mmCIF file of the N, C-alpha and C atoms, coordinates in Angstrom:
data_MODEL
# 
_entry.id   MODEL 
# 
loop_
_atom_site.group_PDB 
_atom_site.id 
_atom_site.type_symbol 
_atom_site.label_atom_id 
_atom_site.label_alt_id 
_atom_site.label_comp_id 
_atom_site.label_asym_id 
_atom_site.label_entity_id 
_atom_site.label_seq_id 
_atom_site.pdbx_PDB_ins_code 
_atom_site.Cartn_x 
_atom_site.Cartn_y 
_atom_site.Cartn_z 
_atom_site.occupancy 
_atom_site.B_iso_or_equiv 
_atom_site.pdbx_formal_charge 
_atom_site.auth_seq_id 
_atom_site.auth_comp_id 
_atom_site.auth_asym_id 
_atom_site.auth_atom_id 
_atom_site.pdbx_PDB_model_num 
ATOM 1   N N  . MET A 1 1  ? 19.673  56.631 4.311   1.00 0.00 ? 1  MET A N  1 
ATOM 2   C CA . MET A 1 1  ? 18.638  56.141 4.823   1.00 0.00 ? 1  MET A CA 1 
ATOM 3   C C  . MET A 1 1  ? 17.686  55.436 4.050   1.00 0.00 ? 1  MET A C  1 
ATOM 4   N N  . SER A 1 2  ? 17.026  54.231 4.612   1.00 0.00 ? 2  SER A N  1 
ATOM 5   C CA . SER A 1 2  ? 16.342  53.290 3.594   1.00 0.00 ? 2  SER A CA 1 
ATOM 6   C C  . SER A 1 2  ? 15.023  53.644 3.948   1.00 0.00 ? 2  SER A C  1 
ATOM 7   N N  . ALA A 1 3  ? 14.186  53.725 2.864   1.00 0.00 ? 3  ALA A N  1 
ATOM 8   C CA . ALA A 1 3  ? 12.818  53.866 3.280   1.00 0.00 ? 3  ALA A CA 1 
ATOM 9   C C  . ALA A 1 3  ? 11.964  52.412 3.758   1.00 0.00 ? 3  ALA A C  1 
ATOM 10  N N  . LYS A 1 4  ? 11.109  52.874 4.561   1.00 0.00 ? 4  LYS A N  1 
ATOM 11  C CA . LYS A 1 4  ? 10.417  51.564 5.212   1.00 0.00 ? 4  LYS A CA 1 
ATOM 12  C C  . LYS A 1 4  ? 9.348   51.178 4.089   1.00 0.00 ? 4  LYS A C  1 
ATOM 13  N N  . ILE A 1 5  ? 9.297   50.072 4.048   1.00 0.00 ? 5  ILE A N  1 
ATOM 14  C CA . ILE A 1 5  ? 8.696   49.144 3.106   1.00 0.00 ? 5  ILE A CA 1 
ATOM 15  C C  . ILE A 1 5  ? 7.171   48.851 3.842   1.00 0.00 ? 5  ILE A C  1 
ATOM 16  N N  . PRO A 1 6  ? 6.204   49.157 3.554   1.00 0.00 ? 6  PRO A N  1 
ATOM 17  C CA . PRO A 1 6  ? 4.807   48.761 4.342   1.00 0.00 ? 6  PRO A CA 1 
ATOM 18  C C  . PRO A 1 6  ? 4.608   47.317 4.078   1.00 0.00 ? 6  PRO A C  1 
ATOM 19  N N  . LYS A 1 7  ? 3.889   46.766 4.808   1.00 0.00 ? 7  LYS A N  1 
ATOM 20  C CA . LYS A 1 7  ? 3.870   45.392 4.809   1.00 0.00 ? 7  LYS A CA 1 
ATOM 21  C C  . LYS A 1 7  ? 2.551   45.052 3.872   1.00 0.00 ? 7  LYS A C  1 
ATOM 22  N N  . ARG A 1 8  ? 2.368   44.082 3.162   1.00 0.00 ? 8  ARG A N  1 
ATOM 23  C CA . ARG A 1 8  ? 1.182   43.850 2.308   1.00 0.00 ? 8  ARG A CA 1 
ATOM 24  C C  . ARG A 1 8  ? 0.055   43.374 3.561   1.00 0.00 ? 8  ARG A C  1 
ATOM 25  N N  . ARG A 1 9  ? -1.009  43.615 3.219   1.00 0.00 ? 9  ARG A N  1 
ATOM 26  C CA . ARG A 1 9  ? -2.281  43.119 3.972   1.00 0.00 ? 9  ARG A CA 1 
ATOM 27  C C  . ARG A 1 9  ? -2.305  41.714 3.665   1.00 0.00 ? 9  ARG A C  1 
ATOM 28  N N  . THR A 1 10 ? -2.991  40.931 4.418   1.00 0.00 ? 10 THR A N  1 
ATOM 29  C CA . THR A 1 10 ? -3.219  39.623 4.181   1.00 0.00 ? 10 THR A CA 1 
ATOM 30  C C  . THR A 1 10 ? -4.690  39.094 3.996   1.00 0.00 ? 10 THR A C  1 
ATOM 31  N N  . ALA A 1 11 ? -5.473  40.285 3.670   1.00 0.00 ? 11 ALA A N  1 
ATOM 32  C CA . ALA A 1 11 ? -6.848  40.299 3.400   1.00 0.00 ? 11 ALA A CA 1 
ATOM 33  C C  . ALA A 1 11 ? -6.820  40.281 2.157   1.00 0.00 ? 11 ALA A C  1 
ATOM 34  N N  . THR A 1 12 ? -8.115  39.673 1.589   1.00 0.00 ? 12 THR A N  1 
ATOM 35  C CA . THR A 1 12 ? -8.212  39.603 -0.031  1.00 0.00 ? 12 THR A CA 1 
ATOM 36  C C  . THR A 1 12 ? -8.496  41.052 -0.642  1.00 0.00 ? 12 THR A C  1 
ATOM 37  N N  . VAL A 1 13 ? -8.280  41.114 -1.930  1.00 0.00 ? 13 VAL A N  1 
ATOM 38  C CA . VAL A 1 13 ? -8.584  42.342 -2.240  1.00 0.00 ? 13 VAL A CA 1 
ATOM 39  C C  . VAL A 1 13 ? -10.217 42.458 -2.692  1.00 0.00 ? 13 VAL A C  1 
ATOM 40  N N  . LYS A 1 14 ? -10.500 43.810 -2.342  1.00 0.00 ? 14 LYS A N  1 
ATOM 41  C CA . LYS A 1 14 ? -12.003 43.968 -2.285  1.00 0.00 ? 14 LYS A CA 1 
ATOM 42  C C  . LYS A 1 14 ? -12.956 43.692 -3.458  1.00 0.00 ? 14 LYS A C  1 
ATOM 43  N N  . GLY A 1 15 ? -13.689 42.619 -3.454  1.00 0.00 ? 15 GLY A N  1 
ATOM 44  C CA . GLY A 1 15 ? -14.353 42.391 -4.735  1.00 0.00 ? 15 GLY A CA 1 
ATOM 45  C C  . GLY A 1 15 ? -13.930 41.048 -5.278  1.00 0.00 ? 15 GLY A C  1 
ATOM 46  N N  . HIS A 1 16 ? -12.731 40.609 -4.540  1.00 0.00 ? 16 HIS A N  1 
ATOM 47  C CA . HIS A 1 16 ? -12.544 38.922 -4.726  1.00 0.00 ? 16 HIS A CA 1 
ATOM 48  C C  . HIS A 1 16 ? -13.057 38.200 -4.176  1.00 0.00 ? 16 HIS A C  1 
ATOM 49  N N  . PRO A 1 17 ? -13.827 36.977 -4.287  1.00 0.00 ? 17 PRO A N  1 
ATOM 50  C CA . PRO A 1 17 ? -13.614 36.120 -2.884  1.00 0.00 ? 17 PRO A CA 1 
ATOM 51  C C  . PRO A 1 17 ? -13.013 35.214 -2.188  1.00 0.00 ? 17 PRO A C  1 
ATOM 52  N N  . THR A 1 18 ? -12.917 35.001 -1.056  1.00 0.00 ? 18 THR A N  1 
ATOM 53  C CA . THR A 1 18 ? -12.077 34.358 0.024   1.00 0.00 ? 18 THR A CA 1 
ATOM 54  C C  . THR A 1 18 ? -12.082 32.800 -0.619  1.00 0.00 ? 18 THR A C  1 
ATOM 55  N N  . ALA A 1 19 ? -11.383 32.322 -0.137  1.00 0.00 ? 19 ALA A N  1 
ATOM 56  C CA . ALA A 1 19 ? -11.085 30.755 -0.406  1.00 0.00 ? 19 ALA A CA 1 
ATOM 57  C C  . ALA A 1 19 ? -12.510 29.970 -0.046  1.00 0.00 ? 19 ALA A C  1 
ATOM 58  N N  . ARG A 1 20 ? -13.010 30.403 1.115   1.00 0.00 ? 20 ARG A N  1 
ATOM 59  C CA . ARG A 1 20 ? -14.104 29.692 1.525   1.00 0.00 ? 20 ARG A CA 1 
ATOM 60  C C  . ARG A 1 20 ? -15.377 30.153 0.832   1.00 0.00 ? 20 ARG A C  1 
ATOM 61  N N  . GLN A 1 21 ? -15.160 31.510 0.249   1.00 0.00 ? 21 GLN A N  1 
ATOM 62  C CA . GLN A 1 21 ? -16.439 31.794 -0.689  1.00 0.00 ? 21 GLN A CA 1 
ATOM 63  C C  . GLN A 1 21 ? -16.217 31.195 -2.151  1.00 0.00 ? 21 GLN A C  1 
ATOM 64  N N  . ALA A 1 22 ? -15.263 31.049 -2.483  1.00 0.00 ? 22 ALA A N  1 
ATOM 65  C CA . ALA A 1 22 ? -14.781 30.117 -3.819  1.00 0.00 ? 22 ALA A CA 1 
ATOM 66  C C  . ALA A 1 22 ? -15.002 29.010 -3.823  1.00 0.00 ? 22 ALA A C  1 
ATOM 67  N N  . ASP A 1 23 ? -15.092 28.265 -2.619  1.00 0.00 ? 23 ASP A N  1 
ATOM 68  C CA . ASP A 1 23 ? -15.311 26.759 -2.487  1.00 0.00 ? 23 ASP A CA 1 
ATOM 69  C C  . ASP A 1 23 ? -16.588 26.513 -2.565  1.00 0.00 ? 23 ASP A C  1 
ATOM 70  N N  . LYS A 1 24 ? -17.153 27.631 -2.016  1.00 0.00 ? 24 LYS A N  1 
ATOM 71  C CA . LYS A 1 24 ? -18.824 27.592 -1.613  1.00 0.00 ? 24 LYS A CA 1 
ATOM 72  C C  . LYS A 1 24 ? -19.422 27.390 -3.089  1.00 0.00 ? 24 LYS A C  1 
ATOM 73  N N  . VAL A 1 25 ? -19.017 28.445 -3.989  1.00 0.00 ? 25 VAL A N  1 
ATOM 74  C CA . VAL A 1 25 ? -19.459 28.412 -5.241  1.00 0.00 ? 25 VAL A CA 1 
ATOM 75  C C  . VAL A 1 25 ? -19.188 27.228 -6.257  1.00 0.00 ? 25 VAL A C  1 
ATOM 76  N N  . LYS A 1 26 ? -18.062 26.688 -6.023  1.00 0.00 ? 26 LYS A N  1 
ATOM 77  C CA . LYS A 1 26 ? -17.872 25.529 -6.643  1.00 0.00 ? 26 LYS A CA 1 
ATOM 78  C C  . LYS A 1 26 ? -18.355 24.422 -6.444  1.00 0.00 ? 26 LYS A C  1 
ATOM 79  N N  . THR A 1 27 ? -18.875 24.242 -5.097  1.00 0.00 ? 27 THR A N  1 
ATOM 80  C CA . THR A 1 27 ? -19.788 23.122 -4.348  1.00 0.00 ? 27 THR A CA 1 
ATOM 81  C C  . THR A 1 27 ? -21.194 23.414 -4.965  1.00 0.00 ? 27 THR A C  1 
ATOM 82  N N  . VAL A 1 28 ? -21.555 24.319 -5.036  1.00 0.00 ? 28 VAL A N  1 
ATOM 83  C CA . VAL A 1 28 ? -23.074 24.523 -5.446  1.00 0.00 ? 28 VAL A CA 1 
ATOM 84  C C  . VAL A 1 28 ? -23.178 24.412 -7.098  1.00 0.00 ? 28 VAL A C  1 
ATOM 85  N N  . MET A 1 29 ? -22.098 24.769 -7.776  1.00 0.00 ? 29 MET A N  1 
ATOM 86  C CA . MET A 1 29 ? -22.069 24.661 -9.213  1.00 0.00 ? 29 MET A CA 1 
ATOM 87  C C  . MET A 1 29 ? -22.079 23.094 -9.648  1.00 0.00 ? 29 MET A C  1 
ATOM 88  N N  . HIS A 1 30 ? -21.130 22.290 -8.601  1.00 0.00 ? 30 HIS A N  1 
ATOM 89  C CA . HIS A 1 30 ? -21.086 20.799 -9.020  1.00 0.00 ? 30 HIS A CA 1 
ATOM 90  C C  . HIS A 1 30 ? -22.237 20.367 -8.523  1.00 0.00 ? 30 HIS A C  1 
ATOM 91  N N  . GLU A 1 31 ? -23.161 20.559 -7.391  1.00 0.00 ? 31 GLU A N  1 
ATOM 92  C CA . GLU A 1 31 ? -24.321 20.164 -7.207  1.00 0.00 ? 31 GLU A CA 1 
ATOM 93  C C  . GLU A 1 31 ? -25.264 20.459 -8.414  1.00 0.00 ? 31 GLU A C  1 
ATOM 94  N N  . TRP A 1 32 ? -25.252 21.431 -8.853  1.00 0.00 ? 32 TRP A N  1 
ATOM 95  C CA . TRP A 1 32 ? -26.127 21.485 -10.006 1.00 0.00 ? 32 TRP A CA 1 
ATOM 96  C C  . TRP A 1 32 ? -25.851 20.941 -11.180 1.00 0.00 ? 32 TRP A C  1 
ATOM 97  N N  . LYS A 1 33 ? -24.377 20.721 -11.700 1.00 0.00 ? 33 LYS A N  1 
ATOM 98  C CA . LYS A 1 33 ? -24.057 19.598 -12.652 1.00 0.00 ? 33 LYS A CA 1 
ATOM 99  C C  . LYS A 1 33 ? -24.647 18.315 -12.311 1.00 0.00 ? 33 LYS A C  1 
ATOM 100 N N  . GLN A 1 34 ? -24.531 17.839 -11.014 1.00 0.00 ? 34 GLN A N  1 
ATOM 101 C CA . GLN A 1 34 ? -24.897 16.544 -10.885 1.00 0.00 ? 34 GLN A CA 1 
ATOM 102 C C  . GLN A 1 34 ? -26.589 16.384 -10.748 1.00 0.00 ? 34 GLN A C  1 
ATOM 103 N N  . GLY A 1 35 ? -27.228 17.404 -10.862 1.00 0.00 ? 35 GLY A N  1 
ATOM 104 C CA . GLY A 1 35 ? -28.637 17.675 -10.790 1.00 0.00 ? 35 GLY A CA 1 
ATOM 105 C C  . GLY A 1 35 ? -29.538 17.385 -9.542  1.00 0.00 ? 35 GLY A C  1 
ATOM 106 N N  . GLN A 1 36 ? -28.401 17.849 -8.209  1.00 0.00 ? 36 GLN A N  1 
ATOM 107 C CA . GLN A 1 36 ? -28.895 17.601 -6.840  1.00 0.00 ? 36 GLN A CA 1 
ATOM 108 C C  . GLN A 1 36 ? -29.110 18.829 -6.183  1.00 0.00 ? 36 GLN A C  1 
ATOM 109 N N  . LEU A 1 37 ? -29.225 20.179 -7.107  1.00 0.00 ? 37 LEU A N  1 
ATOM 110 C CA . LEU A 1 37 ? -29.345 21.364 -6.375  1.00 0.00 ? 37 LEU A CA 1 
ATOM 111 C C  . LEU A 1 37 ? -30.991 21.658 -6.629  1.00 0.00 ? 37 LEU A C  1 
ATOM 112 N N  . HIS A 1 38 ? -31.127 21.899 -5.107  1.00 0.00 ? 38 HIS A N  1 
ATOM 113 C CA . HIS A 1 38 ? -32.624 22.195 -5.060  1.00 0.00 ? 38 HIS A CA 1 
ATOM 114 C C  . HIS A 1 38 ? -32.711 23.806 -4.802  1.00 0.00 ? 38 HIS A C  1 
ATOM 115 N N  . SER A 1 39 ? -33.777 24.497 -5.318  1.00 0.00 ? 39 SER A N  1 
ATOM 116 C CA . SER A 1 39 ? -33.922 25.995 -4.620  1.00 0.00 ? 39 SER A CA 1 
ATOM 117 C C  . SER A 1 39 ? -34.769 25.600 -3.453  1.00 0.00 ? 39 SER A C  1 
ATOM 118 N N  . GLY A 1 40 ? -34.487 26.744 -2.650  1.00 0.00 ? 40 GLY A N  1 
ATOM 119 C CA . GLY A 1 40 ? -34.865 26.816 -1.306  1.00 0.00 ? 40 GLY A CA 1 
ATOM 120 C C  . GLY A 1 40 ? -34.198 25.690 -0.156  1.00 0.00 ? 40 GLY A C  1 
ATOM 121 N N  . SER A 1 41 ? -35.044 25.016 0.027   1.00 0.00 ? 41 SER A N  1 
ATOM 122 C CA . SER A 1 41 ? -34.415 23.535 0.609   1.00 0.00 ? 41 SER A CA 1 
ATOM 123 C C  . SER A 1 41 ? -34.618 22.388 -0.070  1.00 0.00 ? 41 SER A C  1 
ATOM 124 N N  . LYS A 1 42 ? -33.984 21.195 0.507   1.00 0.00 ? 42 LYS A N  1 
ATOM 125 C CA . LYS A 1 42 ? -33.833 20.067 -0.171  1.00 0.00 ? 42 LYS A CA 1 
ATOM 126 C C  . LYS A 1 42 ? -35.179 19.556 -0.698  1.00 0.00 ? 42 LYS A C  1 
ATOM 127 N N  . SER A 1 43 ? -36.259 19.897 0.070   1.00 0.00 ? 43 SER A N  1 
ATOM 128 C CA . SER A 1 43 ? -37.605 19.578 -0.543  1.00 0.00 ? 43 SER A CA 1 
ATOM 129 C C  . SER A 1 43 ? -38.313 20.397 -1.674  1.00 0.00 ? 43 SER A C  1 
ATOM 130 N N  . GLY A 1 44 ? -37.380 21.489 -2.038  1.00 0.00 ? 44 GLY A N  1 
ATOM 131 C CA . GLY A 1 44 ? -37.887 22.141 -3.177  1.00 0.00 ? 44 GLY A CA 1 
ATOM 132 C C  . GLY A 1 44 ? -37.581 21.584 -4.405  1.00 0.00 ? 44 GLY A C  1 
ATOM 133 N N  . PRO A 1 45 ? -37.957 22.193 -5.580  1.00 0.00 ? 45 PRO A N  1 
ATOM 134 C CA . PRO A 1 45 ? -37.663 21.704 -6.870  1.00 0.00 ? 45 PRO A CA 1 
ATOM 135 C C  . PRO A 1 45 ? -36.480 21.613 -7.106  1.00 0.00 ? 45 PRO A C  1 
ATOM 136 N N  . VAL A 1 46 ? -36.069 20.828 -8.177  1.00 0.00 ? 46 VAL A N  1 
ATOM 137 C CA . VAL A 1 46 ? -34.564 20.587 -8.458  1.00 0.00 ? 46 VAL A CA 1 
ATOM 138 C C  . VAL A 1 46 ? -34.318 21.818 -9.542  1.00 0.00 ? 46 VAL A C  1 
ATOM 139 N N  . VAL A 1 47 ? -33.435 22.468 -9.409  1.00 0.00 ? 47 VAL A N  1 
ATOM 140 C CA . VAL A 1 47 ? -32.839 23.832 -10.309 1.00 0.00 ? 47 VAL A CA 1 
ATOM 141 C C  . VAL A 1 47 ? -32.159 23.312 -11.612 1.00 0.00 ? 47 VAL A C  1 
ATOM 142 N N  . ARG A 1 48 ? -33.020 23.771 -12.715 1.00 0.00 ? 48 ARG A N  1 
ATOM 143 C CA . ARG A 1 48 ? -32.423 23.366 -13.965 1.00 0.00 ? 48 ARG A CA 1 
ATOM 144 C C  . ARG A 1 48 ? -31.927 24.449 -14.896 1.00 0.00 ? 48 ARG A C  1 
ATOM 145 N N  . SER A 1 49 ? -32.063 25.402 -14.485 1.00 0.00 ? 49 SER A N  1 
ATOM 146 C CA . SER A 1 49 ? -31.376 26.562 -14.991 1.00 0.00 ? 49 SER A CA 1 
ATOM 147 C C  . SER A 1 49 ? -29.928 26.856 -14.532 1.00 0.00 ? 49 SER A C  1 
ATOM 148 N N  . GLN A 1 50 ? -29.008 27.358 -15.168 1.00 0.00 ? 50 GLN A N  1 
ATOM 149 C CA . GLN A 1 50 ? -27.774 27.669 -14.900 1.00 0.00 ? 50 GLN A CA 1 
ATOM 150 C C  . GLN A 1 50 ? -27.698 29.053 -14.302 1.00 0.00 ? 50 GLN A C  1 
ATOM 151 N N  . LYS A 1 51 ? -28.640 29.897 -14.961 1.00 0.00 ? 51 LYS A N  1 
ATOM 152 C CA . LYS A 1 51 ? -28.720 31.410 -14.379 1.00 0.00 ? 51 LYS A CA 1 
ATOM 153 C C  . LYS A 1 51 ? -29.472 31.150 -12.970 1.00 0.00 ? 51 LYS A C  1 
ATOM 154 N N  . GLN A 1 52 ? -30.140 30.121 -12.617 1.00 0.00 ? 52 GLN A N  1 
ATOM 155 C CA . GLN A 1 52 ? -30.336 30.428 -11.159 1.00 0.00 ? 52 GLN A CA 1 
ATOM 156 C C  . GLN A 1 52 ? -29.589 29.915 -10.288 1.00 0.00 ? 52 GLN A C  1 
ATOM 157 N N  . ALA A 1 53 ? -28.962 28.371 -10.948 1.00 0.00 ? 53 ALA A N  1 
ATOM 158 C CA . ALA A 1 53 ? -27.722 27.801 -9.927  1.00 0.00 ? 53 ALA A CA 1 
ATOM 159 C C  . ALA A 1 53 ? -26.557 29.117 -9.705  1.00 0.00 ? 53 ALA A C  1 
ATOM 160 N N  . VAL A 1 54 ? -26.424 29.752 -10.665 1.00 0.00 ? 54 VAL A N  1 
ATOM 161 C CA . VAL A 1 54 ? -25.214 31.079 -10.414 1.00 0.00 ? 54 VAL A CA 1 
ATOM 162 C C  . VAL A 1 54 ? -25.697 31.962 -9.369  1.00 0.00 ? 54 VAL A C  1 
ATOM 163 N N  . ALA A 1 55 ? -27.177 32.337 -9.517  1.00 0.00 ? 55 ALA A N  1 
ATOM 164 C CA . ALA A 1 55 ? -27.772 33.264 -8.295  1.00 0.00 ? 55 ALA A CA 1 
ATOM 165 C C  . ALA A 1 55 ? -27.689 32.411 -7.009  1.00 0.00 ? 55 ALA A C  1 
ATOM 166 N N  . ILE A 1 56 ? -27.829 31.452 -6.973  1.00 0.00 ? 56 ILE A N  1 
ATOM 167 C CA . ILE A 1 56 ? -27.824 30.674 -5.794  1.00 0.00 ? 56 ILE A CA 1 
ATOM 168 C C  . ILE A 1 56 ? -26.505 30.645 -5.014  1.00 0.00 ? 56 ILE A C  1 
ATOM 169 N N  . ALA A 1 57 ? -25.650 30.414 -5.991  1.00 0.00 ? 57 ALA A N  1 
ATOM 170 C CA . ALA A 1 57 ? -24.261 30.079 -5.678  1.00 0.00 ? 57 ALA A CA 1 
ATOM 171 C C  . ALA A 1 57 ? -23.672 31.492 -5.197  1.00 0.00 ? 57 ALA A C  1 
ATOM 172 N N  . LEU A 1 58 ? -24.193 32.723 -5.717  1.00 0.00 ? 58 LEU A N  1 
ATOM 173 C CA . LEU A 1 58 ? -23.585 33.952 -5.544  1.00 0.00 ? 58 LEU A CA 1 
ATOM 174 C C  . LEU A 1 58 ? -24.197 34.354 -4.079  1.00 0.00 ? 58 LEU A C  1 
ATOM 175 N N  . SER A 1 59 ? -25.516 33.989 -3.829  1.00 0.00 ? 59 SER A N  1 
ATOM 176 C CA . SER A 1 59 ? -26.178 34.058 -2.653  1.00 0.00 ? 59 SER A CA 1 
ATOM 177 C C  . SER A 1 59 ? -25.604 33.565 -1.481  1.00 0.00 ? 59 SER A C  1 
ATOM 178 N N  . GLU A 1 60 ? -25.166 32.268 -1.699  1.00 0.00 ? 60 GLU A N  1 
ATOM 179 C CA . GLU A 1 60 ? -24.663 31.193 -0.489  1.00 0.00 ? 60 GLU A CA 1 
ATOM 180 C C  . GLU A 1 60 ? -23.179 31.972 -0.349  1.00 0.00 ? 60 GLU A C  1 
ATOM 181 N N  . GLN A 1 61 ? -22.590 32.519 -1.634  1.00 0.00 ? 61 GLN A N  1 
ATOM 182 C CA . GLN A 1 61 ? -21.399 33.078 -1.261  1.00 0.00 ? 61 GLN A CA 1 
ATOM 183 C C  . GLN A 1 61 ? -21.119 34.097 -0.528  1.00 0.00 ? 61 GLN A C  1 
ATOM 184 N N  . ARG A 1 62 ? -22.114 35.127 -0.543  1.00 0.00 ? 62 ARG A N  1 
ATOM 185 C CA . ARG A 1 62 ? -22.257 36.131 0.404   1.00 0.00 ? 62 ARG A CA 1 
ATOM 186 C C  . ARG A 1 62 ? -22.610 35.633 1.854   1.00 0.00 ? 62 ARG A C  1 
ATOM 187 N N  . LYS A 1 63 ? -23.198 34.691 2.218   1.00 0.00 ? 63 LYS A N  1 
ATOM 188 C CA . LYS A 1 63 ? -23.567 34.117 3.383   1.00 0.00 ? 63 LYS A CA 1 
ATOM 189 C C  . LYS A 1 63 ? -22.483 33.723 3.995   1.00 0.00 ? 63 LYS A C  1 
ATOM 190 N N  . ALA A 1 64 ? -21.559 32.984 3.280   1.00 0.00 ? 64 ALA A N  1 
ATOM 191 C CA . ALA A 1 64 ? -20.195 32.399 3.663   1.00 0.00 ? 64 ALA A CA 1 
ATOM 192 C C  . ALA A 1 64 ? -19.319 33.276 3.783   1.00 0.00 ? 64 ALA A C  1 
ATOM 193 N N  . SER A 1 65 ? -19.325 34.529 3.548   1.00 0.00 ? 65 SER A N  1 
ATOM 194 C CA . SER A 1 65 ? -18.374 35.506 3.610   1.00 0.00 ? 65 SER A CA 1 
ATOM 195 C C  . SER A 1 65 ? -17.840 35.767 5.189   1.00 0.00 ? 65 SER A C  1 
ATOM 196 N N  . GLY A 1 66 ? -18.629 35.601 6.148   1.00 0.00 ? 66 GLY A N  1 
ATOM 197 C CA . GLY A 1 66 ? -18.384 35.872 7.452   1.00 0.00 ? 66 GLY A CA 1 
ATOM 198 C C  . GLY A 1 66 ? -18.554 37.157 8.100   1.00 0.00 ? 66 GLY A C  1 
ATOM 199 N N  . ARG A 1 67 ? -18.805 38.092 7.361   1.00 0.00 ? 67 ARG A N  1 
ATOM 200 C CA . ARG A 1 67 ? -18.991 39.407 7.626   1.00 0.00 ? 67 ARG A CA 1 
ATOM 201 C C  . ARG A 1 67 ? -20.447 39.573 8.024   1.00 0.00 ? 67 ARG A C  1 
ATOM 202 N N  . PRO A 1 68 ? -20.845 40.387 8.962   1.00 0.00 ? 68 PRO A N  1 
ATOM 203 C CA . PRO A 1 68 ? -22.467 40.760 9.102   1.00 0.00 ? 68 PRO A CA 1 
ATOM 204 C C  . PRO A 1 68 ? -22.760 41.581 8.273   1.00 0.00 ? 68 PRO A C  1 
ATOM 205 N N  . GLN A 1 69 ? -24.295 41.317 8.112   1.00 0.00 ? 69 GLN A N  1 
ATOM 206 C CA . GLN A 1 69 ? -25.013 41.840 7.161   1.00 0.00 ? 69 GLN A CA 1 
ATOM 207 C C  . GLN A 1 69 ? -25.208 43.144 7.599   1.00 0.00 ? 69 GLN A C  1 
ATOM 208 N N  . LYS A 1 70 ? -25.542 44.137 6.781   1.00 0.00 ? 70 LYS A N  1 
ATOM 209 C CA . LYS A 1 70 ? -25.737 45.587 6.736   1.00 0.00 ? 70 LYS A CA 1 
ATOM 210 C C  . LYS A 1 70 ? -27.414 45.484 7.338   1.00 0.00 ? 70 LYS A C  1 
ATOM 211 N N  . PRO A 1 71 ? -27.687 46.157 8.556   1.00 0.00 ? 71 PRO A N  1 
ATOM 212 C CA . PRO A 1 71 ? -28.888 46.333 8.723   1.00 0.00 ? 71 PRO A CA 1 
ATOM 213 C C  . PRO A 1 71 ? -29.988 46.901 7.667   1.00 0.00 ? 71 PRO A C  1 
ATOM 214 N N  . LYS A 1 72 ? -31.145 46.319 7.381   1.00 0.00 ? 72 LYS A N  1 
ATOM 215 C CA . LYS A 1 72 ? -31.831 46.942 6.381   1.00 0.00 ? 72 LYS A CA 1 
ATOM 216 C C  . LYS A 1 72 ? -32.426 48.648 7.222   1.00 0.00 ? 72 LYS A C  1 
ATOM 217 N N  . THR A 1 73 ? -32.658 49.223 6.301   1.00 0.00 ? 73 THR A N  1 
ATOM 218 C CA . THR A 1 73 ? -32.765 50.881 6.775   1.00 0.00 ? 73 THR A CA 1 
ATOM 219 C C  . THR A 1 73 ? -34.418 50.607 6.679   1.00 0.00 ? 73 THR A C  1 
ATOM 220 N N  . ARG A 1 74 ? -34.959 51.508 7.390   1.00 0.00 ? 74 ARG A N  1 
ATOM 221 C CA . ARG A 1 74 ? -36.372 51.575 7.330   1.00 0.00 ? 74 ARG A CA 1 
ATOM 222 C C  . ARG A 1 74 ? -36.788 52.709 6.488   1.00 0.00 ? 74 ARG A C  1 
ATOM 223 N N  . ARG A 1 75 ? -37.743 52.420 5.626   1.00 0.00 ? 75 ARG A N  1 
ATOM 224 C CA . ARG A 1 75 ? -38.327 53.446 4.593   1.00 0.00 ? 75 ARG A CA 1 
ATOM 225 C C  . ARG A 1 75 ? -39.468 54.054 5.389   1.00 0.00 ? 75 ARG A C  1 
ATOM 226 N N  . HIS A 1 76 ? -39.790 55.570 5.338   1.00 0.00 ? 76 HIS A N  1 
ATOM 227 C CA . HIS A 1 76 ? -41.107 56.092 5.793   1.00 0.00 ? 76 HIS A CA 1 
ATOM 228 C C  . HIS A 1 76 ? -42.134 55.862 4.954   1.00 0.00 ? 76 HIS A C  1 
ATOM 229 N N  . LYS A 1 77 ? -43.098 55.932 5.513   1.00 0.00 ? 77 LYS A N  1 
ATOM 230 C CA . LYS A 1 77 ? -44.474 55.918 4.483   1.00 0.00 ? 77 LYS A CA 1 
ATOM 231 C C  . LYS A 1 77 ? -44.438 57.402 4.158   1.00 0.00 ? 77 LYS A C  1 
ATOM 232 N N  . LYS A 1 78 ? -45.282 57.581 2.867   1.00 0.00 ? 78 LYS A N  1 
ATOM 233 C CA . LYS A 1 78 ? -45.492 58.845 2.370   1.00 0.00 ? 78 LYS A CA 1 
ATOM 234 C C  . LYS A 1 78 ? -46.168 59.706 3.451   1.00 0.00 ? 78 LYS A C  1 
ATOM 235 N N  . GLY A 1 79 ? -45.736 60.780 3.603   1.00 0.00 ? 79 GLY A N  1 
ATOM 236 C CA . GLY A 1 79 ? -46.366 61.847 4.519   1.00 0.00 ? 79 GLY A CA 1 
ATOM 237 C C  . GLY A 1 79 ? -45.735 61.536 6.003   1.00 0.00 ? 79 GLY A C  1 
ATOM 238 N N  . GLN A 1 80 ? -45.294 60.679 6.353   1.00 0.00 ? 80 GLN A N  1 
ATOM 239 C CA . GLN A 1 80 ? -44.606 60.416 7.541   1.00 0.00 ? 80 GLN A CA 1 
ATOM 240 C C  . GLN A 1 80 ? -43.267 60.774 7.804   1.00 0.00 ? 80 GLN A C  1 
ATOM 241 N N  . ARG A 1 81 ? -42.681 61.384 6.905   1.00 0.00 ? 81 ARG A N  1 
ATOM 242 C CA . ARG A 1 81 ? -41.177 61.899 6.843   1.00 0.00 ? 81 ARG A CA 1 
ATOM 243 C C  . ARG A 1 81 ? -41.051 62.867 7.941   1.00 0.00 ? 81 ARG A C  1 
ATOM 244 N N  . ARG A 1 82 ? -39.912 63.174 8.424   1.00 0.00 ? 82 ARG A N  1 
ATOM 245 C CA . ARG A 1 82 ? -39.290 64.049 9.364   1.00 0.00 ? 82 ARG A CA 1 
ATOM 246 C C  . ARG A 1 82 ? -40.064 65.624 8.984   1.00 0.00 ? 82 ARG A C  1 
ATOM 247 N N  . GLY A 1 83 ? -40.586 66.359 9.649   1.00 0.00 ? 83 GLY A N  1 
ATOM 248 C CA . GLY A 1 83 ? -40.774 67.523 9.195   1.00 0.00 ? 83 GLY A CA 1 
ATOM 249 C C  . GLY A 1 83 ? -42.348 67.714 8.570   1.00 0.00 ? 83 GLY A C  1 
ATOM 250 N N  . ASP A 1 84 ? -42.869 66.774 8.236   1.00 0.00 ? 84 ASP A N  1 
ATOM 251 C CA . ASP A 1 84 ? -43.945 66.754 7.663   1.00 0.00 ? 84 ASP A CA 1 
ATOM 252 C C  . ASP A 1 84 ? -45.142 66.791 8.816   1.00 0.00 ? 84 ASP A C  1 
# 
């Protein structure tokens, strides 16, 4: 009897960026290096800090993931919790 070998999943490993996400980071960092990366919109100031450029790149990477965002959970005000 031969053992059945399971097929490998084509999805990426959790925690590793997809090709589209990696391309987005590459594009953003290239813009920063050329001095064309703006914070916010194109009318915002030019980003000079590498740390800020990385933060923008990771933010855009999450947006490029194609997965829906988790809904924000509502926080109860103090004294308005269930049972109070």
